[in-house]
N, C-alpha and C positions, 0 to 999 in steps of 0.2 A: 695390787700394785703392779705385779708382773704383767697382767693383762693390759693395764693402763700404758706401761712402757712400751709393750708391743704395738699398741695403737699409735703412740707417738712416733715410733720408728717408721711404721707403715705410712703415717701421714707425711712425714718428712721425705720418704722415698717417692710418694705420689707427687709431692710438690716438686721434686727434682726432675720428674718427667716434664713439667712446664719449662723449668730453667734449662734443662738438658737439651730441649729442642729449640733453643734461642728464644723461648717465650712464645706467647701465642701470636705467631706472625699474622694470622688471619682469624677473625671472629666471624667469618661469613659462613653461618650454619647452613648446611644443605638439607633439603627434604628429599629423602629417597624416593625414586621412581619405583612404584610397585604396581601390581595388578596386571590386567591383561592388555594387549596391544591397543593402540588408538583404532577407532572404527569398530570395536567389538560390539557395541550396541546394535549397529546396523547388521553386522554378521549374524548375531543371534536371531534377529527378526526376519532374516532372509529364508524364503522357501523356494527359491528358484529351482532347486533340485528335487523338490517335492517332499523334503524331510528336514528335520532339524540338523544344523551343522554342529560339529563338536564344540563345546563351550571352550573359548581360549583360555579361560582361567581354571576350570575345573578338570578338563580332560588331561590325561597323562600324554606325554610325547609318544608313547606306544599306541595309545588309542588314536592319536592324530594320524600316526603313520598307517595304521590299519584302515582308517576312513579314506585317506588319499589313495591307497592301494586298491580300493574298490571302485574308484571313479575312472571314467573313460578319460582319454586325452582332452576331449572337447569340454567335459565338465570341469576338469582341473583348470583349463585356460579360462573358462567363464569365472571361476572364483577368483583367479588372479586379476582379471579385469574389473570385477565388481568390488573386490576388497583387497587392494594390494597392501594396505598397511597391516592387515591381519595376516594375510598369507606370508608376507615377507618377514614376520616376527614370530611366526607360529612354530615352536620347536616341535619336531617330529614330521613336519612337512617336507616333501622332496626338495633338496637343496637347489635343483635346477629351477623349480617354480619360485623359490624365494629370491633368487638372483633376478629373475624377471620382474617379480612383484616390487622389490626394492628399487630397481631401475625406474619403474613407473612412479613409485612414491617419491623418489628424489626429484623427478621432473615436476610432479605436482606440487611439491614444496615450494618451488620457485624462490629459494633462498640463497643468497650470495655466499653464505657461510658453507653451504653444502655443494656448491657448483662442481668443484673437483671431484667429489664423490660419484657424481653422475657421469664422468668421463667414460667413453666406450671402453670395453675390456675389463673394467674393474668388476670384482666379484663381491658384491655387498650382500652378506648373509643376513643382516638385520640392520633396520634403520628406524629409529623413533625420534622424531623432532621435538617431542615434549621436553620442557625444562631446558637444561643445557644440551640435551641431545645424546643419544646412544648410537653407537655404530659398530658393526662387526664385519671384517673383510677377510677374505681368503686369499692366500698366496700359494700358487701351485694348483694341481688338479686334485681337488678333494675327493671326487668319486673314484679316481684311480689310484690314489696314494696308498702305499703299503703301511705307512706310518703317518699319524696325524699329531700335531702339537697345537696347543692353545697358549697364547700369551695373555696373561691376566695383569694389567698395569695398576699403578697406584694413583696417587693424588694428582690433581689438576688435569685430568684427561677426560674429554667429552668429544662429541661429534664436531664441535667447532675448532678443537685444537688437534684433531686426529691427523691432519695432514701437515702439521708444522714442519718446517724445514731445519730449524735450529736444533743442533745435536740430534739429527735425524735417527741414528741408531738407539736414541734414548726414548723416542716416541713410540707408541704401540705399533703402528704400521712399520716403522723402521726396524723395530726389534724383530717383528715377524718376517720381514723381507730379508734381513741379513741372516736370521737363522735358517730360513729355507735355502738361501743361496749356499750356506756353508754345509748344510745337511744333505743336499742333493736333490735331484729330480724325482726320486720315488717317494719323497715326503711332501706333505702340505702343511702349512702353518697358518693359523687363524689368529688375527688380532682381534681380541674380544673387549671392547668397551661397553660392556652390557650392564653396567651398574652405575649408580651415581657415586662418583668419587669425592673425597674431601677436597676442599680448595685450600691451598697453603698448609702450613703446619699449625694447626689449631685444635680445638676440642674434637672436631669431627676425626681428625687424624689420630688423636690419642684414645678414642673410644672405639667400641665396636658396633655402634648402631648401624652405620652404612655398610660395614662388612657383613653384618647378619643379613641385611636385605639382599646384598650382593651374592651371599653364599647360596641362597635359594635360587636366584636367577642363574648362577653359574652351574648348579647342579642340574637344573632343568635344561639348560643349553646342551650340557654333555650328554644327558640322556637323550635328547633330541638327535644328536649325532649317531649315537648307537642305535636308536630306533629306525634311523634312515639307512641302516646297514653299513656304517662307517666304523673303523676301528676305535677302540677305547683311546683316548688321547693321552698325551704327556702334557702336564700343566707346568708352564713356566710362570712363576707368580713373583712380581717385582714389588718391593716396598710394601705399601698398604694392601697391595693385591695379594701378598702372602697371608695377611690376616683373613681375607676372604677365603682363600684356599684352606687355611687351617680350620676355620669353622665349618666349611663344606666337607672336609676330608672324610668323615665317617660314611657319608652317602654318596660321595662323588665318584663316578665311574672313571678311573684313570690308571694307566700303568705307572706313572711317575709323577711325583710332586717335587718340582724344582724351585726352591726359593732363593732369591737373591736380593741383597740389600734389605733384609727383613727386620722390622722392628719387634718381631714375635709372632707366633701363630696361635696365641691363646692356648697353649698347651705346654705342659712341663717337660715333655720329651716325645720322641716318635711314638712310643706305645700309647700315649694319651690321644694321639690323633685318631686312633681306631681305624686305620686305613690299610688296605691290602697293597697300596701303591708303594714303590720304592720312593724314599724321601732323600732329597739332596739338598745341600745348602751352600751358598757362595757368599763370601763378603770380602771385598777388596780392602787393602790397608788404607786407602785414602778415603773411604766412604764415611760421610759424616754420620751415617746411621749409627756407627759404633759409639757415638757420643750420647745416644738415647739410652737412658736406664731401662734395663730389662726387668720391670717390675709390673705387678698388676695389683691395684688397690682402689676400691670405691669406683669401680668402672673405668679408671684410668690406666693406660699402659697395656701392653700386649704380651707380657711374660718373658719366658726364657728365650735366649738367643739361639736360633736354630743352627748357627755356625759354630756354636760352642761344641766341642766333642762330647760333652756330657749330655747333650741333647739326643745324640745317637743317629744323626743324619749322615749320609754318605757326603764326603768332602768333594766340592767342585773347586779346582784351583782357580784363583783370581788374582794372582800377583801382578799380571800384566794389564788389568782393568784399572781404570782411573775414575774416581768419583762415584757418586750415586747412580749415575745413569750411564756408565761405560761398560757394562758387563757384555753388551752385544757388540762392542766395537770390533770391527774386522781386525784379524791377526792376533787376537788376545787368546790366552789360554782358557778363560771362561767360555768363550764363544765355541772354541774347538770341542770342549767337553759337552757343552749344550747340544752341539750338533750330533755328537756320537750318542747321547741320550735320545735325541729326536729320531735318529736312525734305528733305534731299538738296540744298539750296541752298548748295553749297560755295563757289562764286564770290562770292556775297553775303556769306558769312561771312568770306572771305578779305579782301574789300574793307572789311568792318567793322573787321577786325583792323588793316589798313593805315591807315585813317583814324584809328583810336584811337592808333596809334603816332605818327602825324604830329601829332595834337592834344597828346600828351604832350610831344613834342619842342618844340612851340611854347610850351606853358606853362613848359618849362625855360628857354627863352630870356628 
């Protein structure tokens, strides 16, 4: 009888996930984009260099980096010209080659949705036009940066919406751009739309299927950065992107995991993430995500609230942010703290969070 009662309670909580997110706003189930980059079949068959090329699916980013390190400049450029879609998405390949390869791939795509991405001066580190499209862009000088950050967005983001102008600081490119501006010229920030995100607030958003696929892609991407000689990044994970980061955490090379507007990380607390990274959490008082029940049952929901003190994450003040997409708005306490973390000044960021909490408590009295 006791077990039956617990089952009924858990079922009620799972049902509340549906009602707590204003119902299933979208039932547009998405198929996660997995596997190697487009053009991999032709790449595998190519013997232009007199030997097999590293398998895009099975080779580690470290193996890819070692392969390119052994090529001459002419051999590298030959591969860029023959296989731009593979080189442009190959984690571990030198970023300078990836920029050029993706520029060629965008021109070849000849798609009006991506015309702005092909503009001169943009640093596109990955581009895959399949499905809704995936894209990754760098802001700042990634090769020279002392500190690197990666923005991992949530639902409704893809290559077609990457450059949207409405609420620009809430879109992936806008988040990365404002963070880099605030953090300063010695940093670089990457906007990573490298996984298939949910559309709307529906079953995809309430389950971990897309996040599990995205976690593997995020881990490989971060490993590719370090294999190319770049610093371990700080991860800024928004909304459903925090689910991706939570699943990836045990194997993700990162200095910091910063989650904002999170529905949960599929972990009960910081210890359960099994990460060496510092873990931070932000949630502003007007964010609708606070209405989402923090439960996990029968595959629904993402568990404990990372912004709850019991979770054990460091606090990021967010009293000046507004709504679910306002954390990177210029002039906010959340953006100032994010910038301190991005610069590697974690102690100052922690102090800012503690001072903000004390000020809030004082105001309440």
